[in-house]
N, C-alpha and C positions, 0 to 999 in steps of 0.2 A: 815288846816280842817272849815271845818265849823262850826258857835256855833250853838248852839241849837235852838235859834231863826231863825236863816239864812237856819236849816234841816228845822225846820215846818214851815214856809214861802213858801221853796221849795215844801216841802208837800203837802200847801194848795193849792197857785198858778199853780200844777199839775190837784190837783183834778177839781179846776175852771174849767182848758182848757176841759178834761176828761169829765169833767159830762157835758160842752157845745156841746166838740163831739158827745157825746152819746144820748144825748137830740133830737140837727137832726136830728142823726140815726134814731129814733126810730118817732121820727115824716116826715118821709121820707118812712113810713114803712120801712128800711133796716133790722131794728133789731129790735127784741118787746120783750122786759124788763120790769119785773114783778115789781111794787109798791115795795113787800118784797121785794126781790132782790135787786132792789135798794135803801133801806134805811137800808138792812144788809148789803150791803158791803161800805158804807157811814159810819155806829157806826163801823165798826171793822177798817176801815181806818185811821176815826180820834181815835181812842183808842189806833192804831199802830203810830199813829203818837205824840197823848199828852202824853201816860200816860204808852206804853208798849215798846218807841224808843230804840234801841239799844244800845245806847247811860248811861242805864244802869247799864252798866259794871260800870260804874266810881258814880253809888250810894251814896257812903261812901264821894262825894263836893255836888256841889250843882247844879245841870243840870236838867234842864228846867222840863224832866220827875217826879223829883223825887217830887221836888216841885208843877208839879199837880195834885202831892197825897194829898198833902195837911198835917197836922198833918199826916198820913200812910202814909209820905215819907220814917219814921222808916225805914222799912218792906222791902224795898228794899236794905237797903248795905250789907246784908248779901249775896244777889245775888253779888252786886259789891268785896264782894271779893271772890268771887268763882269761877271768869270771867276776866282773866284777859283787860286789854279795847282792842279794835282792838282783842281777839283771839275767840273763838268759840264763841262768840253773836256777835263777827260778819261778824258770815258767813250764806251766801243767807235760806238754810234751818232750823240746825240744831238752830241756833240761837235766831230764831224767838219762836220755839218750844222750846226752854230752861224757855221761858219770861212763853208761854204758863203751861208749866208743874209746872216749880215757882210757879205764879200767885195757880194753879190745889193743890197744895201742902197748900199753903196760907188758903184758902177755906174749905177743907180737913180738916187742923187744924182744925178750928174757928168753922167749924162746929161741926167739937168733942170736942174740949170745949163747946160747948156749950152745947150739949148730956149729957155729964159729970153735967157739973154744972143747968140743967133744967131738968131732966129725961123724961118730958113732953112733949121734944122741939124734934119737929117733921121733920125731911130731903120733904121736898117739894119734891113733886113727879114729875118729869119737864120731861115731854116723846120732844125728841127732836130729828127731822131726822139730817143720816149725809149730805143731800141731802141741807137741808132748813139753812145749820154749812156754806154749802159748800162758797154761797156770804163773810160771815164775814169772813171764815178765809181768802181769796181772797181779801179781801180787809185791814183786817191784813197787810196779807202776804208782798202785794205791797204798801203800808207804809213804809215797814221794808226795803225794796228793794233798794225804793227811795235813803232814807239813805246812804243807804251802795252806791251806783253810786253815790254820790255827794261827798262819801267820797273817792271814789276812789279804792271803795274794790270789787276785784273783782268775777264773778259767781264761780270759783275754787278756792279762798278764802279758807287755812287749808285741800283740798281737795287733792292738791300735793301730790305725793309723793316722799318726799325730798331724794335728794341719800345720802350716808354713808360716810363721811370726811376719806376720809384715811392714818390712824395713820402715825406718822413719829417717 
């Protein structure tokens, strides 16, 4: 299995090749990619590669994604305890979603604590359309899928119904 550093190199290399191809196709007027979409895809891709990789299910150890969080890396230890390595956190759809939900819970707890400690603290009114989130989520999921492909995890991982064993 590739190390965290190897996973990061695979992702960055794939991004460089894919970005070059996308730029070439854009220049040749084959595709049209807005600057906003390109930037949000890139942000999602690199957040997925360096901060929210599938290896956060090993967060009780010294994985590169946990180290990338710096002193906040401890926040991912419960995630590592919740999910076994190469379990649901390494599935193609559910795995990335679990990390997003876990992160959303952390953010909600932080905002809730701030609201309790500082009653005048207001949550910013942010309006984001789902369409604008699509490139961000696509970049995030693609980075995760590259990681899973490098690990040899098939798209149907954890989705197959296993036949029950007959009792002897």
